[in-house]
C-alpha positions as CSV (number, residue, x, y, z in Angstrom):
1,X,182.0,87.4,127.8
2,X,185.7,87.5,127.9
3,X,185.2,83.7,129.8
4,X,183.8,82.7,125.9
5,X,186.5,84.7,123.8
6,X,189.6,82.6,126.0
7,X,187.5,79.5,125.1
8,X,187.2,80.7,121.4
9,X,190.0,82.0,120.8
10,X,191.6,78.5,122.8
11,X,190.0,76.0,120.7
12,X,190.7,77.7,117.5
13,X,194.7,78.1,118.0
14,X,194.3,74.3,119.6
15,X,193.0,73.2,116.6
16,X,195.7,75.3,114.5
17,X,198.4,73.7,116.8
18,X,197.0,70.3,115.4
19,X,196.5,70.8,112.3
20,X,200.1,71.8,112.2
21,X,201.7,68.7,113.9
22,X,199.4,66.3,111.3
23,X,200.7,68.2,108.3
24,X,204.3,67.9,109.0
25,X,203.9,64.4,109.9
26,X,202.0,63.9,106.5
27,X,198.9,62.5,108.4
28,X,197.0,64.8,105.3
29,X,193.2,63.2,105.9
30,X,192.8,64.0,109.4
31,X,194.6,67.8,109.8
32,X,192.1,68.8,107.1
33,X,189.4,67.0,109.9
34,X,190.8,68.6,112.3
35,X,190.2,71.6,110.4
36,X,186.9,71.4,109.4
37,X,186.0,70.0,113.0
38,X,187.3,73.1,114.9
39,X,184.9,76.2,113.4
40,X,181.5,73.6,114.0
41,X,183.4,72.9,117.4
42,X,183.5,75.9,118.0
43,X,180.0,77.2,117.2
44,X,178.7,74.3,119.9
45,X,180.8,76.2,122.4
46,X,178.7,79.4,121.5
47,X,175.6,77.5,121.8
48,X,175.6,76.1,124.4
49,X,176.8,79.3,126.6
50,X,173.6,80.9,125.4
51,X,171.5,77.7,125.1
52,X,168.3,80.0,126.4
53,X,168.9,81.2,122.8
54,X,169.2,77.6,121.3
55,X,165.7,76.3,124.0
56,X,164.0,79.7,122.1
57,X,164.9,77.7,118.4
58,X,162.8,74.7,119.5
59,X,159.8,75.3,122.0
60,X,156.5,78.0,120.4
61,X,156.4,80.2,123.3
62,X,153.9,83.6,122.6
63,X,155.2,85.8,124.9
64,X,153.5,88.9,125.6
65,X,155.3,92.6,125.8
66,X,154.7,95.4,127.7
67,X,153.1,98.2,125.1
68,X,156.2,100.1,123.8
69,X,158.6,97.5,124.4
70,X,161.7,96.9,122.4
71,X,164.0,94.2,122.6
72,X,167.0,96.9,120.9
73,X,166.2,99.4,123.3
74,X,166.1,97.0,127.2
75,X,169.8,96.2,125.1
76,X,171.3,99.2,124.6
77,X,169.4,100.4,128.5
78,X,172.4,101.3,130.5
79,X,172.9,100.6,133.9
80,X,172.7,104.1,136.1
81,X,169.2,104.7,134.2
82,X,167.3,106.2,136.7
83,X,163.1,104.6,136.2
84,X,161.6,108.0,133.9
85,X,164.5,107.1,131.6
86,X,163.7,103.4,131.5
87,X,159.9,104.6,131.2
88,X,160.3,106.5,128.5
89,X,162.8,103.8,126.6
90,X,161.1,100.9,127.1
91,X,157.0,102.3,128.2
92,X,155.8,101.8,131.0
93,X,156.1,97.8,132.4
94,X,153.3,95.4,132.3
95,X,154.1,94.8,136.5
96,X,156.3,95.9,139.3
97,X,157.0,93.9,142.8
98,X,159.3,95.3,145.1
99,X,161.4,93.1,147.3
100,X,163.7,94.3,150.0
101,X,166.1,96.5,148.1
102,X,165.8,96.0,144.8
103,X,162.7,96.8,142.4
104,X,161.4,94.6,139.8
105,X,160.2,95.7,136.2
106,X,158.2,93.0,134.6
107,X,158.3,93.5,130.5
108,X,157.2,90.8,129.5
109,X,154.9,87.2,130.0
110,X,154.1,85.1,129.5
111,X,150.8,84.3,126.7
112,X,148.0,81.9,127.0
113,X,148.7,79.1,124.8
114,X,152.2,78.7,126.2
115,X,153.6,78.8,129.3
116,X,156.9,79.2,127.7
117,X,158.3,83.1,127.0
118,X,161.0,86.3,126.7
119,X,161.5,87.1,130.6
120,X,162.6,90.6,130.6
121,X,162.7,92.8,133.7
122,X,164.5,95.6,134.3
123,X,165.9,95.7,138.2
124,X,166.4,98.8,140.0
125,X,168.0,100.0,143.3
126,X,164.9,100.9,145.1
127,X,167.0,103.6,147.7
128,X,168.6,105.6,144.9
129,X,166.3,104.3,141.5
130,X,168.8,104.0,139.1
131,X,168.8,100.9,137.1
132,X,171.4,97.8,138.5
133,X,170.9,95.0,136.3
134,X,169.1,94.1,133.1
135,X,167.5,90.0,132.8
136,X,166.7,88.2,129.8
137,X,166.2,85.1,129.6
138,X,163.9,82.5,128.0
139,X,161.8,81.1,130.6
140,X,160.5,77.0,129.5
141,X,158.0,75.7,131.9
């Protein structure tokens, strides 16, 4: 997130600086072009950084979520929460799997029509039982 903000700030400052130089050289049309192009370029960078969100606009999907699941509660779920807290906030997962020192709780899966879906996973440290990561991506097949 910090890197994205730095890139956006650099684009904004670069666009303002370039248009200022063009205005000082009396290149009015080019200065206006740079000023109009800068926000479009910034938007493109933001969308590319969240390519899975953009992909979900174009590929059909029918994500099935666990009963009681909410995207807002998933986003608000703090790292370090215990299993009981996750279950009370998001409901019981559709499935779970222990792999090495991590335990994965799956809160979504693909439906019957399409294999494209929003993959929502809560990852626990299997020793402490605390959330170490939340994973959200648009999966395409």
